[in-house]
Every structure is written in structure tokens, then in C-alpha cells.
C-alpha positions in Angstrom: -17.9 -36.2 25.7 -15.6 -38.1 23.4 -15.7 -37.1 19.7 -13.7 -40.1 18.5 -16.0 -42.7 16.9 -15.7 -46.3 18.0 -14.2 -48.2 15.0 -13.3 -51.8 15.8 -10.3 -53.4 14.2 -8.3 -51.7 11.5 -9.6 -48.2 10.6 -11.3 -48.4 7.1 -11.4 -45.4 4.8 -13.3 -42.7 6.5 -16.9 -42.1 5.6 -17.5 -38.7 4.1 -20.8 -38.2 5.8 -19.3 -39.1 9.2 -16.4 -36.7 8.7 -18.8 -33.9 7.7 -20.9 -34.5 10.8 -17.9 -34.4 13.0 -16.7 -31.2 11.4 -20.1 -29.6 11.9 -19.9 -30.5 15.6 -16.4 -29.1 15.8 -17.5 -25.8 14.4 -20.5 -25.7 16.6 -18.2 -26.2 19.6 -16.1 -23.3 18.3 -19.2 -21.1 18.1 -19.9 -22.0 21.8 -16.4 -21.0 22.8 -15.5 -24.6 23.7 -12.1 -24.4 22.1 -10.4 -27.4 23.6 -13.3 -29.7 22.8 -13.3 -28.4 19.3 -9.5 -29.0 19.0 -10.0 -32.6 20.2 -12.7 -33.0 17.6 -10.6 -31.8 14.7 -7.8 -34.1 15.9 -10.2 -37.0 15.8 -11.2 -36.0 12.2 -7.5 -35.9 11.2 -7.0 -39.4 12.6 -9.8 -40.6 10.3 -8.6 -38.7 7.3 -5.0 -37.3 7.5 -5.7 -35.2 4.3 -8.8 -33.4 5.6 -8.2 -29.8 4.8 -10.5 -28.2 7.5 -8.9 -30.3 10.2 -5.4 -29.5 9.0 -6.1 -25.8 8.8 -7.9 -25.5 12.2 -5.3 -27.6 14.1 -2.7 -25.4 12.5 -4.5 -22.3 13.7 -4.8 -23.8 17.2 -1.0 -24.4 17.1 -0.3 -20.8 16.1 -2.5 -19.6 19.1 -0.5 -21.9 21.4 2.8 -20.7 20.0 3.7 -24.2 18.8 5.0 -22.9 15.5 6.8 -25.9 14.3 3.6 -28.0 14.6 1.7 -25.2 12.9 4.0 -25.2 10.0 3.8 -29.0 9.6 0.0 -28.8 9.5 -0.5 -25.6 7.5 2.1 -26.5 4.9 0.0 -29.6 4.1 -3.2 -27.6 4.1 -1.8 -24.9 1.8 -0.5 -27.6 -0.6 -4.1 -28.8 -0.9 -5.7 -25.3 -1.3 -3.3 -22.4 -1.9 -6.2 -19.9 -2.4 -7.5 -19.9 1.2 -6.4 -16.6 2.7 -6.7 -17.4 6.4 -4.6 -20.6 6.0 -2.0 -18.6 4.1 -1.9 -15.9 6.8 -1.6 -18.4 9.6 1.3 -20.2 7.8 2.9 -16.8 7.2 2.7 -15.9 10.9 4.2 -19.3 11.9 7.1 -18.7 9.5 7.6 -15.2 11.0 7.7 -16.6 14.5 10.4 -19.1 13.5 12.6 -16.4 11.9 11.7 -17.2 8.2 10.5 -13.8 6.8 11.5 -14.8 3.3 8.9 -17.6 3.3 6.4 -15.5 5.2 6.3 -12.4 3.0 4.9 -13.9 -0.3 2.3 -15.9 1.6 1.1 -12.9 3.5 1.0 -10.7 0.4 -1.2 -13.4 -1.2 -3.3 -13.6 2.0 -4.2 -9.9 2.0 -5.1 -10.1 -1.7 -7.5 -13.0 -1.0 -8.8 -12.1 2.4 -7.6 -8.7 3.6 -8.2 -9.1 7.3 -6.6 -6.8 9.9 -4.7 -9.8 11.3 -3.2 -10.6 7.9 -2.3 -6.9 7.2 -0.6 -6.7 10.6 1.4 -9.9 10.0 2.4 -8.6 6.6 3.7 -5.4 8.2 5.9 -7.4 10.5 7.3 -9.4 7.5 7.9 -6.2 5.5 9.9 -4.7 8.4 11.9 -7.8 8.7 12.9 -7.3 5.1 13.6 -3.6 5.5 10.4 -2.5 3.6 9.4 0.1 6.2 7.4 2.4 3.9 5.4 -0.6 2.7 4.9 -1.7 6.3 3.3 1.8 7.1 0.9 1.2 4.2 -0.1 -2.2 5.6 -0.6 -0.8 9.1 -2.9 1.9 7.8 -5.3 -0.9 6.6 -5.2 -2.3 10.1 -5.9 1.0 11.9 -8.6 1.9 9.5 -10.6 -1.1 10.8 -9.2 -1.3 14.3 -8.1 2.1 15.6 -7.6 0.7 19.1 -5.2 -2.0 18.0 -2.3 -1.5 20.3 0.0 -3.8 18.4 -0.7 -2.0 15.1 0.3 1.4 16.8 3.4 -0.3 18.1 4.4 -1.7 14.7 3.7 1.7 13.2 6.0 3.4 15.7 8.7 0.7 15.0 8.6 1.3 11.2 8.8 5.1 11.8 11.7 4.7 14.1 13.6 2.8 11.5 12.9 5.6 9.0 14.2 8.1 11.6 10.8 9.9 11.7 11.3 10.3 15.4 8.4 12.7 16.3 5.9 10.5 14.4 7.3 7.4 16.0 6.9 9.0 19.4 3.2 9.7 18.7 2.6 6.1 17.7 4.2 4.7 20.8 2.2 7.1 22.9 -0.9 5.7 21.3 0.2 2.2 22.2 0.9 3.2 25.8 -2.5 4.9 26.1 -4.0 1.5 25.3 -1.5 -0.6 27.2 0.4 1.5 29.8 2.8 -1.3 30.8 3.8 -2.2 27.3 7.6 -2.3 28.0 8.8 -2.5 24.3 6.7 0.6 23.5 8.2 2.4 26.5 11.7 1.5 25.3 11.1 2.4 21.7 9.4 5.6 22.6 12.6 6.5 24.6 14.7 5.6 21.5 12.5 7.9 19.4 12.8 10.7 22.0 16.5 10.4 22.1 16.7 10.4 18.3 14.6 13.6 18.4 17.1 15.3 20.7 14.9 15.0 23.8 17.4 13.2 26.0 15.8 14.1 29.4 12.3 12.9 28.3 14.0 9.7 26.9 15.7 9.1 30.2 12.4 9.3 32.1 10.9 6.8 29.6 13.7 4.4 30.0 13.3 4.6 33.7 9.6 3.8 33.5 10.5 0.7 31.5 13.1 -0.4 34.0 10.6 0.1 36.9 8.4 -2.5 35.2 11.2 -4.8 34.0 14.5 -4.0 35.7 16.6 -6.3 33.6 15.4 -5.0 30.2 18.7 -4.8 28.3 17.7 -2.2 25.7 16.4 0.1 28.4 19.6 -0.3 30.5 21.7 0.6 27.4 19.4 3.4 26.3 19.5 4.9 29.8 23.3 4.9 29.6 23.2 6.7 26.2 20.7 9.3 27.5 22.8 10.0 30.5 25.9 10.4 28.3 24.0 12.8 26.1 23.0 14.8 29.2 26.7 15.0 30.2 26.2 12.8 33.2 29.1 10.5 32.5 29.5 8.9 35.9 25.8 7.8 35.9 26.2 6.7 32.3 29.2 4.6 33.2 27.2 2.9 36.0 24.3 2.1 33.6 26.7 0.6 31.0 28.4 -1.4 33.8 25.1 -2.8 34.9 24.2 -3.9 31.4 27.6 -5.6 31.0 27.2 -7.3 34.4 24.1 -9.0 33.0 25.6 -9.7 29.6 29.3 -9.1 29.3 29.9 -10.0 25.6 28.4 -6.8 24.0 30.8 -5.0 21.7 28.5 -2.0 21.2 28.1 -1.5 25.0 31.8 -2.0 25.6 32.5 0.7 23.0 30.1 3.2 24.5 31.5 2.4 27.9 34.9 3.2 26.5 33.6 6.5 25.2 32.3 7.5 28.6 35.6 6.5 30.3 37.4 8.7 27.7 35.2 11.6 28.7 36.1 10.9 32.3 39.8 11.0 31.3 40.3 7.4 32.4 42.3 6.7 29.3 43.7 3.3 30.2 40.3 2.0 31.1 38.8 3.5 28.0 41.4 1.7 25.8 40.8 -1.6 27.7 37.1 -1.3 27.0 37.6 -0.7 23.3 40.1 -3.6 23.1 37.5 -5.9 24.8 35.0 -4.9 22.2 37.5 -5.6 19.4 38.3 -9.0 20.8 34.7 -9.8 20.4 34.2 -8.1 17.0 37.5 -7.3 15.3 35.9 -5.4 12.5 33.7 -3.2 14.7 34.0 0.2 12.9 32.8 2.4 15.6 35.2 0.9 18.1 38.2 1.3 15.7 37.4 5.0 15.1 36.6 5.8 18.8 39.7 3.9 19.9 41.8 6.0 17.5 40.5 9.2 19.2 41.6 7.8 22.6 45.0 6.9 21.2 45.3 10.4 19.7 44.5 12.0 23.0 47.2 10.0 24.8 49.8 10.8 22.1 50.0 7.4 20.6 49.5 8.7 17.1 51.0 5.8 15.1 48.7 3.4 16.8 45.8 5.8 16.2 46.6 5.9 12.5 46.7 2.1 12.3 43.3 1.9 14.0 41.6 4.4 11.8 43.2 3.0 8.6 41.6 -0.4 9.6 38.3 1.3 9.8 38.7 3.1 6.5 39.7 -0.2 4.8 36.1 -1.3 5.6 34.2 2.0 5.3 36.2 4.4 3.0 33.4 7.0 3.1 33.3 7.4 6.9 33.9 11.2 7.4 34.8 11.0 11.1 37.5 8.4 10.3 39.1 10.8 7.8 39.1 13.5 10.4 40.8 11.3 12.9 43.2 10.1 10.2 44.1 13.8 9.5 44.8 14.4 13.2 47.1 11.3 13.3 49.0 12.4 10.2 49.5 15.9 11.6 50.9 14.4 14.8 53.3 12.4 12.6 54.4 15.6 10.7 52.8 14.5 7.5 50.9 17.7 6.8 50.1 17.2 3.1 48.5 13.9 3.7 46.6 15.3 6.7 45.2 18.1 4.5 44.0 15.5 2.0 42.3 13.6 4.8 40.6 16.7 6.1 39.5 17.7 2.6 38.0 14.2 2.0 36.1 14.6 5.3 34.6 17.9 4.1 33.6 16.3 0.8 31.7 13.6 2.7 30.3 16.0 5.3 30.3 19.6 4.1 29.1 20.7 7.6 32.6 20.0 8.9 34.2 22.6 6.6 34.5 25.5 9.1 35.9 23.2 11.8 38.5 21.8 9.5 39.5 25.1 7.9 40.6 26.3 11.3 42.8 23.2 11.7 44.4 23.7 8.3 45.2 27.4 9.1 47.2 26.4 12.1 
């Protein structure tokens, strides 16, 4: 059944009664679950009147559902310009902005949406926008609204875990991801993030099992491959860790973080030249990569190249002067160069930044 009226010749200004009747039919089709027919009907309305709010909003909502976010933005921006107090339209536009990487635009719209119409969907989208802006505590508050109404909402549990993970509340994050997985056992991002949380909580073996579950479902999942390498390194299984990092790099070679971690494992295996080469590859991709500079200084120290080690660590301290481990490595390099007073100053600065290092460094200074 066609919902487009026959209008011969040029289309005259739309008749309000006709449009209202067409809209009523569209909403009736929605109630019957006939979504595509309803969408065609709203499209016919918009052809008659390009400024019809209901058609703009509903077609924008359909576009969000179909993940056609640029089209959704085009339609919903026009709708919101006509009526900026309709919470559902604001929420849908906020979601479209989020999905196109525009959290700055999404956040105020979603804040207004939950003030006008505090639906679980709007609160959930707001929590995602808040996390994108680093507002993790606020995101937890938003997610509590969702779970109060929808305790079985797997995505809300997942987002709760993600916010807790950023806050380094690892045990709570693990619980949230466990809730997600109870509802959706093959939720790979939840498996990976649960593993991250377990690793952060010092449960490396449990984390390893979780990474492996994720990889059994999705063998090429990069975060799981890298996480597995980290877990194996923590468990003092360097050969297996190296294999995991090599697999990740075979899939995507240009990863400075992974090259650095691979260099660390090679250093543990006393494959010094390969360790240095891996760190140098990382620096070729990211010349200001702090962790690489500091870790490479440790490799250089171990191979007696103290002047190069000092240069590497000084580059790191030029960017991050309060990095305690860098001051420790600087102290070792200065000792190796016979500059004892400067070394002592470096070690003392490390203790100021991390008092837990005091006993370790006192032993060095007594030598």
C-alpha cells in the first residue's frame, strides 16, 4: 500500500488535515510493528512538508536505529531547531553525535534530554558522553538511573564496569563485567575489560583465562592479544608473552606501546640487541613515547652504554620531570659515569616523588 498521495502537477502547499491523517496512519503502523511502512509514510509526509517536526524526528530516529548517523544528524538538527524542548529528539541527536565522535556536542544535549524526559536510553547515552569527557564519577551516577529501572540492561552493566575501570576500582569493575557476561556470555568487550580489571587487581592468572575466552570467540581481537601478552609477562612466562606480542604486531605492526612491551620482554630474556631494536622501532613511530625512552634507558644501562642511557632518560624527564622511575634510571647512569653527587640528587628526587622507593635507594647510596 502506497502512502504517498497522488498530487498532479506541481506540489501545492500541503494541507494540514491531510498531513495529520498521514501522521496518524504512520503512528498506527508503528503500533502494529510495521516499521518500514511507517518509515515510508513519514518520508511521504516530509516530501509534502519539509518542515514537519514529527516526520523529521521520526526519520531521524529511524536513521539512528539503522546506524546512518550523518543522515540522523541532518534530520534531527532541523527538528531540534524547531523544538528544542523535546527530550527524545535531543537524546537521539546526542546519540548520533556520540556515534560520529562528537562528545562535546552530545553532552549538553543529553544533559538537557534527561532533565526533560529521563528515560533509561537517555541516561545510558549520557553516561557514554560523560566517559568520553573523562567524567567517570558522573557516568556512574547516570548509570545508576538506568539500572534502577532496567537491572537486566547488559550495556548499562558494561558501561558501569568501564567507568570503574578508568577509576581503577578494579574489583567493582570486575563485578560489573561479570553481570554483563551473565546476561550476554559472548560479549567480547566485556570479557576483555574484565580481564583488564583482573590484571589491575593483581589476578594475572584469572586475567589470562579471561583473555583466552575472548580470543576463542574473536581470535583477532587486538586488545585481548596485547592483554594476554601482559598477563603472561606478569606471570613470568616471557617466551609465551613474546609470542603473544609478536602475534599482535603481525596483525598491526605500527603499535609503539606493543613494541615497547615486546622490548621489555626481550630484555627479560637477555636478548639485548633485539630489545633495543624493538624500543627504537617504537621511538621511530612515536619519538616522545615516555615509557619507551625510560625502558630503553634500562636496557642501555644493562649493556654498559651509560652515556646513551643518560641521554634517553633525560629526554623523558624533559617531558615528564616528575617521573620517579626516570630519576632512578638517571641516578644509575650518573653513577656509571662517576658523577656520584648528581646521582645522589637524582635518587633523592625519586624518593621525594615515590617515598616507597626510599629503602631500595638508601642501599644504593651506601655502596
